[in-house]
N, C-alpha and C positions, 0 to 999 in steps of 0.2 A: 504494500500500500504506500503510495506517495504521500508524504506529509503535506497536509493542506491546512492552511490557516484561513478561517472564515474571513471573507472580504478581500483576500489577496488574489490578484489575477495571476494565473499560471499559464505559461505557453505550452501547448500540447503539439502544435503544428504551426508552420508559418501562417496559416489561415485561421487557427483555432486557439482561443484562450478560454479558461473557465474560472468562474468565481463561485465559491461555496457559500451558501446561506447558513446562518447560525440557527438551524432548526433540526438538530440531530434527534433521533428517537429510535425506538425499536422497529419502526416501520420505514423511516427515511434514511437509516444508517448514519453517515456522518452529516447528512443534510442534503438539500436540493442543490444540484449543480447547474448554474446558469452558464450557457456557452455564448461566447462572443465570436462572430465569424467575420473575417475580412479585416482590412486595414484602410484607413481613410474614410470610406463609407462602410458601415458595419451593420450587421443584423444581430439581434439578441434572441436566443432561443430559451424558452422557459425562464422568464424573469423571476419566478419563484413567489414565496409568500410576501405579504405586504409588511416587511420589516424595514423601517426607515434606514437602518444602518446598511442593509443589503442593497437597497436602491442607491444609496450614496456610494457604495463600493463599486457598483456597476457604472455609475456616472463618472466616477474617478478613473476607472479603467479605460473608458472611451473618451476621456476629455480631449484627446488630440484628434478624435474622429467625429464623423457625423452619423448619428443613428438614423437609418433609413427604413428599418423594419423591426417590429417586435413580434416574435413568433411564439406560439404555444403548441405543444404536442397534445395537451388535453387540459381540462379545466378543473382538476382537483385543486384544492386550496393551497397545496404546497407548490403549485406550478404557475398559476395564472394571475393571482390578485395584484402583483406588482406591476402588471401591464399599465394600470391606470396612473400610478405615480410616474412611471417612466414616460408615458405619453404626455403627461402634464408638464414634465421637465424638458422634453425634447420636441414635442409635436410629431413624433414618428407614428406611422399608422400601425395598428394592431392587426396582425395577419395570421392566418393558420387555421386551427381547428374550428369547427362550428360550436356555437353556444349550446349548452345542455343544462336544463334545469330538471333535477330529479332527486327524490329522496334516496340516499344511498343505502340505508338500512345496514350499514357496515359498522365495524368496531372502531373505526378511526375518525376522530373529529376532523383531522386535517385532510382526510380523503373525501369529505363531502364536497359537493360541486359548488363552484364559484358562480353564484346566481347573477353577479354583476358584470361578468365577462361580456364585453361588447366589441366584437371584432369589426374593423372597417372593411375587411375583405376575408372571405372564407376560401381556403384553397381546397379544391377537389383533387382526387388522386391524379398525380402526374403534373399538376400545375406548379409553377415555380415563381420565385422572386430572385433578383440578381443584383450584383454590384460589381465594382471593378475587381475582376479576377475570381469571382465566386458566384455560384448558383446554388440555391436551395430548392430542391424539388420535393413536393409532398408525396409521401408513400402512405396510403391509407392502411392502417393496421388496427382494425377494431378487435375488441376482445377484453382488454383491461377496462376500457370504456368504449362505448359505441362511436365516440367522436375522436378517437386517438389517431394521431398522425405521427409518423417518423419523418425526418427530413434528410434527404441525401445531399451530400456535398461532393459532386463528381470530381472536382478538381483535386480533392484529397482522397478519393475513393472511400469516403467516410459516411456513416449513417448515424444521425442523432436519434437514439431510440426511446427517449422519454422513459416511461415506465413499462413499455412493452417488453423490453429486455433490459435487465439491470445487471450491474457488475458485482453484486454481492449476494443476491438472493433470487429466488423465483418470484414471479409476479402474482399478486393477489387478483383473482378474477371473481368479482362480487356481484351476483345478481341483485336486482333485476336488470341493471344496465350491463354489467359484465357478462360475457357470453363465452363459454368454453369452446364451443364449436368454432366460433369466429376467431378466437384466440389461436387455436390450433391451425386454422387455415392461414392466419397471418404469419405464423411461424414458417409454414411451408412456403409462403410467398417470399419471405426474406431469404430462405435457403436457396432460392433460385437466382438471387442477385450475386453480384461480384464485388461487394464491398470488402475492403481490406481491414477496416476497423469500425467498431461500434463505440459511440460516445453516449453512455447512458446518463440519465438524470441522477442516478444514485450509484456510487461505486466507480471503480476504475475502468479505463478503456479496455475493450475486449478485442484481443487479437484472434486470428483464425475464427472469424465470426460465424461462418457457415457451420463449422464444427460445433460451435457453442449453441447455435439454433437447433441443430440436429439433436444435441444432448438434451435441450429443454423439451423438445418434442417427445423424445424417448422417455424423459422423466414423467411427463404428463400421461403417457400411455401406461407407464408402470403404476402410477397412482390409480388409474382406472382399473388396472388388474387387481391391485390391492383391495379396492372397494368391492369388486365382484367376489374375490375370495372370502372376504369378511362377511358379506351378505349370504354367501352359500352356507355359512355356519348358523344363520338365522337372522331375522330382521333386526335392525339396529337404528337408533337415532344418530344424528350427526355427531353429537359430542362423544359417543362411544367409538365411532369410526375415527375421529380425530385423535383420541387418546391412544389408539392402537397404531395409527399411521404415522404419528409425529412424535414418537418416543425420543426424548433427548432434545426436543425443540423448546426454546424459551416459551414457558406457558403464556406469556403476554401475547405471543403470536398465535395462540390456539384459536381465538375467535376469528382472526383473519383466515387461518387455515380452514376453519369451518365454512367460510364463505366460498373458498375454492372447491371444497368437497361438495358443497351444494351445487356449484356450477357444473361439476362433473356429473352429479346425479341428475340434474335437469337434462343435460346433453344425453345421458344414457337412457333416461326415461323417454326422450323424444325418439330414440333409436330402438325402443322396445326391449331394452335389456333389464331395466329395473322398474319398480313401481313404488308408490308411496301409500302408506297406511297411517294417517294422522301425522305424528311427529317421527315415525319410524319409516325405514326404507327396506325393501326386500327384493329378491330376484323376481323378475316378471314371470308370471305363470306361463 
């Protein structure tokens, strides 16, 4: 792990810098990483939570530049709220994912949706913004949230993956908006790309990214297999499944793990593999 001081801009590539927000937690790891792309005219990706010191750190890092685009991968509250302060300070347009207002029903206060997010332009899959020497192309990756986008930087063969793929943990997929089938399809979509590095919003850059994506896909399929094996022993509620599937995992993460287990169960129910009886789940007859 590279030492990171919240608020200090780090160079990762001639076109890429990152600034860490001071919002560490069991769910955000060391905090949300905001990426600065380009020199002279720059874009900011995932400006993060609305922490005045973080906004000031971003502005300090780009003091010699002109901010031309504020991009968001999705609208969880550890990613998008600082868009408003950055826009007020610079006048730059807010561009990227679509707005989404929905009760998350999840265990994370910071993962609820940012109801005040108001983009000036929504990017569809394949659409792009650009500046001198850089291009950021939207790659639709629903699953973690339905409005999630990654951003490709072809000049560096890099992909900014937001929370779709993280550098320290697997991604929580929390219904009703989180969708496991969509998440798996998005992983397969990234496996077909030729990116050389992933820059996640949490955790270190990921080299050999296709191998990493393949591993995540395999991990999800293993989780599905675990669920089926446990349900063959008899019907079980989600907390019982989590207790057996996540042995050794920080108990603070168990509620989030339960959301991903629910996402698996909904997907498997749609495929006719399992069925629900009240609070318990069983193998489909």
